[in-house]
MARBA-12944 format. One record per residue (C-alpha): x, y, z; residue in three letters. Coordinates in steps of 0.25 Angstrom, whole numbers, padded with zeros to 4 digits, always signed. Layout:
XYZala...
//
This chain:
-0213-0029-0141met-0207-0040-0132phe-0195-0031-0131cys-0203-0020-0125met-0210-0030-0117thr-0197-0035-0110gln-0193-0020-0109trp-0205-0016-0101tyr-0204-0029-0091lys-0189-0023-0089thr-0193-0010-0086phe-0206-0014-0078arg-0196-0023-0070ser-0185-0012-0068ala-0197-0002-0063ala-0200-0011-0052ser-0184-0008-0047leu-0188+0007-0046trp-0187+0008-0032pro-0175+0001-0031met-0168+0009-0041phe-0172+0021-0032val-0166+0016-0019tyr-0154+0012-0028ala-0153+0026-0035gly-0154+0032-0022arg-0143+0025-0016val-0135+0025-0029met-0137+0042-0029leu-0132+0043-0015ser-0121+0036-0019gly-0118+0045-0031leu-0119+0056-0024ile-0110+0052-0013ile-0100+0048-0025met-0101+0063-0030trp-0097+0069-0018phe-0086+0061-0014ser-0081+0063-0029ala-0082+0078-0027cys-0075+0076-0012ala-0063+0067-0020glu-0062+0080-0028asn-0061+0089-0019gln-0052+0080-0011phe-0042+0079-0023val-0043+0094-0028gln-0043+0102-0016ala-0033+0093-0006gly-0020+0092-0004pro-0019+0079-0013leu-0021+0089-0027ala-0012+0099-0023glu-0001+0090-0022ala-0006+0084-0035val-0005+0098-0041glu+0009+0101-0034lys+0014+0087-0042ala+0007+0091-0054lys+0014+0104-0054ala+0026+0100-0050ala+0027+0089-0062ala+0021+0099-0072gly+0009+0090-0072val-0005+0098-0078thr-0014+0088-0078asp-0019+0074-0071glu-0016+0065-0082lys+0000+0070-0083ala+0001+0071-0068ala-0003+0056-0066ser+0008+0054-0076glu+0017+0059-0068gln+0012+0053-0056gly+0005+0064-0050val-0011+0060-0047gly-0021+0067-0038gln-0019+0057-0027glu-0003+0054-0029gly+0008+0064-0026phe+0021+0064-0035gln+0033+0065-0026pro+0042+0077-0026ala+0050+0080-0040leu+0062+0076-0041ala+0072+0086-0041pro+0077+0082-0056ala+0063+0085-0060ala+0063+0099-0053arg+0077+0103-0058gly+0084+0102-0045glu+0095+0092-0041pro+0093+0079-0038pro+0092+0076-0023gln+0100+0067-0015pro+0093+0054-0012val+0096+0045+0002glu+0102+0033-0002ala+0094+0020+0002ser+0103+0009+0011thr+0101-0005+0013val+0105-0014+0023ser+0108-0029+0019val+0115-0039+0029ala+0127-0047+0026val+0128-0060+0036arg+0141-0065+0036leu+0146-0075+0033pro+0143-0075+0017ile+0140-0088+0014thr+0131-0098+0009gly+0121-0090+0002gly+0122-0077+0010arg+0129-0070-0001asp+0115-0072-0010asn+0106-0066+0002ala+0114-0055+0003ile+0112-0051-0012arg+0098-0054-0011ala+0095-0045+0001ala+0103-0034-0008ile+0097-0036-0021leu+0082-0035-0012arg+0088-0020-0009gln+0096-0017-0021leu+0081-0012-0028asp+0081-0003-0017arg+0095+0000-0017leu+0095+0005-0032gln+0081+0011-0031ser+0086+0026-0034asn+0095+0028-0047pro+0108+0037-0044gly+0108+0034-0028arg+0116+0023-0022arg+0110+0017-0010asp+0116+0009+0001gln+0118-0006+0003leu+0124-0009+0016val+0129-0023+0019leu+0130-0026+0034gln+0140-0036+0036phe+0135-0046+0048asp+0146-0054+0054ala+0140-0057+0068thr+0130-0066+0063ser+0139-0078+0061asp+0152-0083+0068glu+0158-0087+0053his+0155-0072+0048ala+0168-0072+0042ser+0167-0084+0033glu+0160-0080+0021ser+0162-0086+0008asp+0171-0080-0001phe+0162-0083-0015gly+0150-0077-0006arg+0155-0065-0002ser+0161-0063-0016leu+0148-0063-0023glu+0142-0054-0014leu+0152-0044-0016ala+0151-0045-0029arg+0137-0042-0030phe+0139-0029-0020leu+0148-0026-0032thr+0142-0027-0045asn+0134-0018-0053ser+0121-0022-0047gln+0126-0015-0033met+0132-0003-0040ala+0120+0006-0036asn+0121+0002-0023val+0133+0007-0011lys+0136-0005-0003thr+0140-0004+0012ile+0147-0014+0018ala+0145-0013+0035tyr+0153-0021+0044leu+0149-0021+0057pro+0156-0031+0062asn+0167-0033+0052gly+0168-0043+0041val+0176-0055+0038gln+0177-0066+0028gly+0175-0065+0014his+0163-0056+0018ala+0172-0044+0017val+0172-0045+0002leu+0157-0041+0004val+0161-0030+0012ala+0172-0025+0002leu+0161-0025-0009ala+0154-0014-0003cys+0157+0001-0005glu+0156+0004+0009asp+0160-0003+0021ile+0156+0002+0036val+0163-0004+0048met+0160-0005+0063ala+0175+0000+0068pro+0178-0012+0074asp+0173-0022+0062ala+0184-0029+0055leu+0184-0030+0039leu+0191-0042+0037gly+0198-0052+0035pro+0192-0058+0023ala+0198-0072+0026val+0203-0081+0036arg+0217-0084+0038asn+0217-0098+0033glu+0208-0095+0021gln+0217-0094+0008arg+0214-0082+0000val+0215-0084-0016asp+0216-0075-0028glu+0201-0076-0032thr+0198-0072-0016val+0208-0059-0017arg+0203-0056-0031ala+0189-0055-0027ala+0192-0045-0016tyr+0201-0038-0023lys+0189-0036-0033asp+0178-0034-0024ile+0187-0023-0018ala+0191-0016-0031gly+0175-0015-0034arg+0172-0008-0022arg+0185+0000-0018arg+0180+0000-0004thr+0192-0009+0001val+0204-0007-0007pro+0207-0021-0013pro+0221-0023-0009pro+0213-0022+0006leu+0202-0031+0001ala+0212-0042-0004val+0220-0041+0011ala+0205-0044+0018leu+0204-0058+0012val+0220-0060+0009asp+0229-0060+0022pro+0240-0061+0013ser+0237-0047+0007val+0245-0035+0014his+0239-0022+0013val+0242-0007+0017val+0236+0007+0018arg+0246+0016+0012ala+0245+0031+0014ile+0248+0038+0004thr+0249+0051-0001glu+0236+0051-0010val+0228+0042+0000gly+0228+0029+0008asp+0229+0016-0001gln+0229+0002+0002ile+0238-0008-0006val+0245-0020-0004leu+0257-0019+0003ser+0265-0024-0007asp+0261-0012-0015arg+0264+0000-0007val+0280+0001-0013pro+0272+0004-0026thr+0263+0012-0021leu+0274+0021-0014arg+0280+0022-0030asp+0266+0029-0033glu+0261+0037-0021val+0268+0043-0008gln+0265+0032+0003val+0265+0039+0017leu+0261+0026+0025arg+0258+0013+0025val+0250+0004+0035glu+0245-0008+0035asp+0231-0011+0035ile+0230-0023+0045gly+0237-0036+0049pro+0233-0049+0040gln+0221-0053+0038pro+0217-0041+0040leu+0203-0037+0046ala+0202-0021+0047leu+0193-0015+0058ser+0184-0004+0054gly+0191+0007+0059arg+0203+0001+0051arg+0196+0002+0039cys+0189+0014+0041arg+0204+0019+0041glu+0208+0013+0030ile+0196+0018+0022gly+0188+0006+0019ile+0176+0008+0027val+0167+0020+0027arg+0161+0021+0039phe+0163+0016+0053leu+0150+0013+0061val+0146+0007+0074thr+0133+0001+0069gly+0121+0003+0060thr+0118+0017+0065ala+0130+0022+0065asp+0130+0016+0050leu+0117+0022+0046ala+0124+0036+0051arg+0136+0033+0042ser+0128+0030+0029leu+0117+0042+0033asp+0106+0031+0033ile+0094+0027+0041asn+0097+0015+0051pro+0085+0009+0046glu+0092+0006+0032gln+0102-0003+0040leu+0094-0012+0045val+0095-0026+0041leu+0085-0036+0037asn+0092-0049+0041pro+0082-0057+0032ser+0086-0051+0020met+0099-0060+0017glu+0090-0072+0018arg+0080-0067+0010gly+0064-0062+0013trp+0054-0070+0018lys+0043-0060+0013ala+0029-0059+0017ser+0018-0052+0009val+0007-0045+0019val-0004-0037+0013ser-0011-0024+0020leu-0024-0020+0011ser-0035-0013+0012gly-0038-0002+0022pro-0029+0001+0035ile-0038-0005+0047ser-0035-0013+0061ser-0039-0026+0054asp-0031-0023+0043asn-0020-0020+0050ile-0021-0031+0060ala-0021-0041+0048arg-0008-0037+0042val-0002-0035+0053arg-0005-0051+0059val+0000-0056+0042arg+0014-0047+0046leu+0015-0053+0058glu+0013-0067+0052glu+0022-0063+0042ala+0034-0059+0052ile+0031-0072+0060ala+0034-0081+0047ser+0047-0075+0048lys+0045-0066+0036ala+0056-0054+0034asn+0049-0046+0023phe+0035-0041+0026leu+0028-0036+0014cys+0017-0027+0018leu+0008-0025+0005lys-0001-0012+0007ile-0014-0011-0001asp-0022-0001+0008ser-0027+0014+0008ala-0025+0015+0022gly-0036+0017+0032gly-0031+0018+0047ser-0019+0025+0049pro-0019+0019+0065glu-0018+0005+0059gln-0007+0009+0049ser+0002+0014+0059leu-0001+0002+0066val+0004-0006+0056leu+0015+0003+0053ala+0021+0003+0066arg+0020-0013+0067trp+0028-0013+0053leu+0038-0003+0059arg+0041-0011+0071glu+0046-0025+0062ile+0060-0024+0064asn+0066-0023+0050pro+0078-0031+0052ala+0069-0044+0052glu+0058-0040+0043val+0057-0031+0030lys+0043-0025+0028thr+0040-0018+0014val+0027-0013+0012ala+0022-0017-0003tyr+0011-0007-0010ile+0006-0012-0021pro-0006-0003-0022asn-0008+0007-0012gln-0003+0010+0004ala-0013+0023+0006arg-0015+0032+0016ser-0010+0026+0031asp-0007+0013+0024ser+0005+0019+0019ala+0010+0020+0032leu+0011+0006+0035ile+0018+0003+0021ala+0030+0015+0026leu+0031+0007+0040ala+0039-0004+0031cys+0052-0005+0029asn+0050-0003+0014glu+0038+0001+0006val+0037-0004-0011val+0025-0001-0018met+0021-0003-0031asn+0022+0008-0043glu+0007+0011-0044thr+0006+0010-0027ala+0002+0023-0018val+0008+0025-0004leu-0001+0035+0004gly-0011+0046+0000gly-0023+0045+0004glu-0031+0034+0009gly-0041+0027+0017ala-0038+0034+0030ala-0043+0047+0034thr-0032+0056+0043ile-0033+0067+0049asp-0025+0079+0056ala-0025+0071+0069arg-0023+0056+0063gln-0011+0062+0054ala-0004+0067+0067asp-0006+0054+0074ala-0001+0046+0062ile+0011+0055+0060glu+0015+0053+0076ala+0013+0036+0074ala+0021+0037+0061trp+0032+0043+0066gln+0031+0035+0078gln+0031+0022+0070ile+0044+0026+0062met+0051+0031+0073gln+0065+0026+0074gly+0063+0017+0061asn+0073+0029+0054phe+0062+0031+0046lys+0064+0044+0039thr+0052+0045+0029leu+0044+0049+0041asp+0036+0059+0035ala+0032+0054+0021leu+0024+0042+0025pro+0014+0051+0032leu+0015+0061+0021ala+0008+0048+0014leu-0003+0047+0026val-0006+0060+0032leu-0014+0072+0025pro-0007+0085+0022glu+0004+0078+0028tyr+0017+0088+0023gln+0031+0082+0019val+0042+0088+0014ser+0055+0084+0005arg+0067+0088+0013phe+0081+0088+0008val+0094+0086+0019gln+0103+0096+0015gln+0117+0088+0021thr+0113+0074+0013thr+0103+0079+0002gly+0093+0067+0007arg+0079+0069+0005thr+0067+0066+0016glu+0053+0070+0018tyr+0049+0076+0031phe+0036+0082+0037ser+0038+0094+0044ser+0038+0087+0057ser+0045+0077+0054ser+0056+0085+0050leu+0057+0092+0063leu+0059+0078+0070leu+0073+0078+0062arg+0086+0082+0071lys+0092+0086+0055asp+0078+0094+0052lys+0089+0106+0048ala+0095+0097+0037ser+0082+0095+0029trp+0078+0105+0019lys+0063+0104+0012lys+0064+0101-0002gln+0049+0101-0005gln+0035+0099+0002asp+0027+0086-0003leu+0012+0086-0005ala+0005+0086+0009pro+0000+0071+0012gly-0005+0061+0010pro+0004+0058+0000leu+0001+0047-0011leu+0012+0042-0019val+0016+0029-0028asp+0028+0019-0028gly+0037+0029-0034phe+0034+0041-0026gln+0035+0034-0014ala+0050+0028-0019glu+0052+0043-0021ala+0049+0048-0008tyr+0056+0035-0002gly+0044+0030+0004leu+0045+0016-0003thr+0054+0008-0013glu+0054+0007-0026arg+0040+0003-0032pro+0037-0011-0038val+0026-0015-0047thr+0022-0028-0040ser+0026-0035-0027phe+0034-0044-0037ser+0043-0032-0038gly+0045-0030-0022leu+0048-0043-0021ala+0058-0045-0031glu+0065-0031-0024arg+0065-0039-0012tyr+0068-0052-0016gly+0056-0058-0009leu+0056-0071-0019gly+0043-0078-0022asp+0043-0082-0006asp+0033-0072-0001ile+0025-0074+0009ser+0011-0068+0009arg+0003-0067+0021ile-0009-0068+0015glu-0023-0064+0022pro-0034-0076+0025gly-0045-0079+0017trp-0052-0070+0026ala-0044-0059+0023asp-0043-0061+0008arg-0059-0062+0009leu-0060-0049+0016leu-0050-0042+0006asp-0058-0047-0006ala-0072-0043+0001leu-0067-0030+0004ala-0062-0027-0010ser-0070-0017-0017pro-0076-0026-0028gly-0082-0037-0019leu-0087-0027-0009ala-0094-0021-0020trp-0099-0034-0024leu-0105-0038-0012leu-0113-0025-0011leu-0118-0028-0024leu-0123-0043-0019ile-0128-0035-0006gly-0137-0026-0015gly-0141-0037-0024val-0145-0046-0012gly-0154-0034-0006leu-0162-0032-0020tyr-0163-0047-0021ile-0170-0047-0005glu-0179-0035-0009ile-0184-0042-0022gln-0185-0056-0015thr-0190-0053-0002pro-0191-0065+0008gly-0181-0074+0001leu-0170-0066+0008gly-0157-0072-0002phe-0156-0058-0006gly-0154-0052+0009gly-0146-0062+0013phe-0135-0061+0000ile-0136-0046+0003ala-0133-0047+0018met-0121-0056+0016val-0115-0046+0006ala-0117-0034+0013phe-0112-0042+0026ile-0097-0047+0019ile-0097-0032+0013phe-0096-0025+0026phe-0089-0037+0033trp-0077-0036+0022ser-0078-0020+0024gln-0077-0022+0039tyr-0064-0031+0038leu-0058-0023+0028asn-0059-0011+0038gly-0069-0002+0030thr-0082-0006+0036ser-0088-0005+0050gly-0100-0005+0059trp-0104+0009+0053leu-0105+0005+0038glu-0113-0009+0043val-0123-0001+0051met-0124+0010+0040leu-0128-0001+0030phe-0137-0008+0040leu-0144+0005+0041ala-0145+0009+0026gly-0152-0005+0024val-0161-0002+0035val-0165+0012+0028cys-0167+0005+0015leu-0175-0006+0022ala-0185+0003+0029ala-0185+0011+0015glu-0191+0000+0007ile-0199-0008+0017phe-0202+0001+0029val-0206+0016+0025val-0204+0020+0010pro-0204+0034+0008gly-0195+0044+0000ile-0182+0037+0002gly-0175+0042+0014ile-0173+0030+0021leu-0168+0023+0008gly-0160+0033+0004leu-0154+0035+0018gly-0152+0018+0018gly-0145+0018+0004gly-0135+0029+0009leu-0131+0022+0021leu-0130+0008+0014ile-0120+0017+0004val-0112+0023+0014ala-0112+0009+0022ser-0106+0003+0011leu-0097+0014+0007val-0091+0015+0020leu-0089-0001+0021ala-0079+0000+0010ser-0070+0011+0014gln-0062+0014+0026ser-0067+0030+0028phe-0081+0036+0031val-0079+0049+0022leu-0069+0051+0011pro-0057+0060+0016ala-0048+0060+0004asn-0048+0057-0009ser-0044+0041-0008tyr-0056+0040+0001gln-0065+0045-0009val-0061+0037-0019arg-0063+0026-0010gln-0078+0033-0008leu-0081+0033-0022gln-0076+0019-0024ala-0087+0015-0013ser-0098+0022-0019leu-0094+0016-0032val-0094+0002-0028gly-0107+0005-0021ile-0114+0010-0032leu-0109-0001-0041gly-0114-0010-0031ala-0129-0003-0032gly-0129-0003-0047ile-0126-0018-0047gly-0139-0020-0038val-0148-0012-0046val-0144-0019-0058ala-0145-0032-0051phe-0160-0029-0048gly-0162-0025-0063val-0158-0039-0068val-0165-0047-0058val-0178-0040-0061arg-0177-0042-0075arg-0172-0055-0077trp-0173-0064-0064leu-0188-0065-0066pro-0185-0073-0079ser-0175-0083-0074thr-0182-0097-0072pro-0173-0098-0058val-0174-0085-0051leu-0187-0079-0058arg-0195-0082-0044his-0184-0075-0035val-0187-0061-0038leu-0204-0058-0038leu-0209-0052-0051val-0224-0047-0051pro-0231-0056-0061pro-0232-0049-0076glu-0248-0047-0078arg-0255-0038-0084val-0250-0023-0080thr-0256-0009-0083gln-0255-0003-0097asn-0246+0007-0096glu-0253+0015-0106gly-0267+0017-0099met-0271+0026-0089ser-0270+0019-0074leu-0278+0030-0067asp-0289+0020-0066his-0282+0012-0056leu-0282+0023-0045ile-0290+0018-0033gly-0287+0003-0037lys-0281-0007-0027thr-0273-0018-0029gly-0262-0027-0025met-0248-0025-0025thr-0239-0037-0033val-0226-0033-0029thr-0220-0024-0018arg-0222-0010-0020leu-0208-0002-0016ala-0214+0008-0021pro-0217+0002-0034ala-0223-0011-0037gly-0233-0019-0043lys-0248-0021-0040ala-0261-0027-0046asp-0271-0019-0048ile-0285-0024-0055glu-0277-0035-0060asn-0266-0027-0065his-0252-0027-0063leu-0246-0011-0060his-0235-0005-0056asp-0238+0003-0044val-0232+0011-0035ser-0234+0014-0019ala-0229+0029-0019asp-0215+0027-0010asp-0223+0016-0002met-0219+0001+0000leu-0231-0009-0001ile-0229-0025-0001glu-0233-0034-0013ser-0248-0040-0009gly-0254-0027-0004met-0267-0018-0008ala-0264-0007-0016val-0273+0005-0021gln-0271+0014-0033val-0269+0028-0028thr-0264+0037-0041ser-0257+0036-0055val-0245+0043-0055arg-0238+0044-0069ser-0244+0029-0073gly-0237+0026-0058arg-0249+0018-0050ile-0247+0023-0035ile-0253+0013-0026val-0255+0013-0009val-0258+0002+0000pro-0273-0002+0000tyr-0279-0002+0013ser-0290-0012+0010gln-0288-0027+0006glu-0290-0030-0006ile-0295-0044-0007leu
//
């Protein structure tokens, strides 16, 4: 019996919350309807859009028949699988363009300079060996102009660096020594350790020692050994460069030219027919570039880096030096997270400028964004491209995502490194129409103009809807590039390119491995430590962190805390309604909603529109409850306005235009629905347990437990009777009729507590009352 009484009291308490359940139910029903429509819209976007066509093509090409198998092969509804390798299609493999890295060799090589040069090479070694079966090029640019003692390189240091260049670790890298001003002293040994030598016509190779230096057998053996490993320079000539007492000649024979010691010429005449013998040069040997070319130890004669780039058939940008590399990196990390907006870009730019002002020569821009403003992304991209790469190296690091227009920021950096599971490009927070697409294409081409960037079409394909890019192969060299129809027409050699395959229409979404396959990024890593190890950053990395206000903003703008603020605001409103006149709940609700909209505004997703919608919704609900209670039009409309304002405040778009935005809308609605459910659950708990607590039982006003009507007896005798309301009728509540406490309803009217009422009818056990015009004494 006691349990039944407790259940009865709980039921009575919950029944008093029925009006709140009605209004909350209306709001939640509206949210569910919107969510249902958004889910249908997403299905329409995914099933009928170009993205679905790309997925189906990728599935067909891979032989995948179901979604699970497709995901196992890297194909998803929002992903894109790069073109299959030629071997997978049964075609002969296509030649891949070799990558080129340039490292400065400042002369003389003394102190720890050899270690600095070796460290600079090791930082690039992973990049140079990223493609098995392909030998990338390392260009060592000898600089003999920065020091008047350039010819005084230390023998031991030079030998260690030469052995490093010829060891097995460098077997898959083609080394090229570029001598624009020649090289003297023991630095000649480093040049001999390279596979190819490129010189200016008037530059001098040698002598390797000064006249007064004594050359012993150890030095001669070292030069002979290094030259023998590479065979770029014949060992006798290498020894003659370091030992003035050694005399070498060029013997022209019927089987070819040979450079031998002068005392070996008689023996050579016995072996082959010697047509002519000529001296290499006067001792000590100092051979000009022209002379080196004549005797066949120099591959090219060039007059500058532009000429060298043409000779090597590479982009001049690949020969740009980073003088800071030999000193080691002074790295700074700056984060770009959240929606792209003018405020966000301004904050990031200030941090980057602070890093440059602190003499950082390695800027790592850590990007985690879904885009949001193509105009602002292009502003930062232009600023990044204006940084001199010879002074500061910029690397974009993408741990999670750089969607939509934020991909342009990443690709504007010198290099891009992604986590294996991170994504680049694809649909994001920005909505781009045809007119914007044309403007973005023109702006991007202008930004990349003069930067020798050949991949100008692929970045646009990651961002622009319906942007078509194709893979082309140059028939003369076999090199592979990706062009749009318009970018191909701008090339002077367009006739030499043959289309091989069309990619799916943009915006393309690629992960770390796919981006590497397209040549957009470096080899992916698993964490930031992998990036730091690759570039040899060490432990001394400066992180330009945001201030406490920015960190607070990021925390408040996170989805979890944002919905918690909404829950606190809703609970505050409920407390204020249940305890009128106290003001505590209203103050808490006001502060919570102000912080919510403030954080979303600073995060770039909220503005005055959302605030006004929220205020209008609150006014409509208040009018429905306190002023003109009726059939619920104002209440339903106010609830929809509040939901709309909260949804818009948590995203950077109004209506979803792609599948990513649809998912964001669903996440916003789920968060709001969860906050609403939390408020209702709080109300039930408070009504049930708060009156029994010793401290807070007087906070919530509960009508006294007096004798109530018998639920089983007829109530028709109360028709016409009058009484006094004990609680506010909104429209249900309690009234004292003939000294009995009854549950009554005001029939969609609001009647305050302590008002006289009269019973007009009894419907299915419900007592219907109206205000009584005469005062009850």
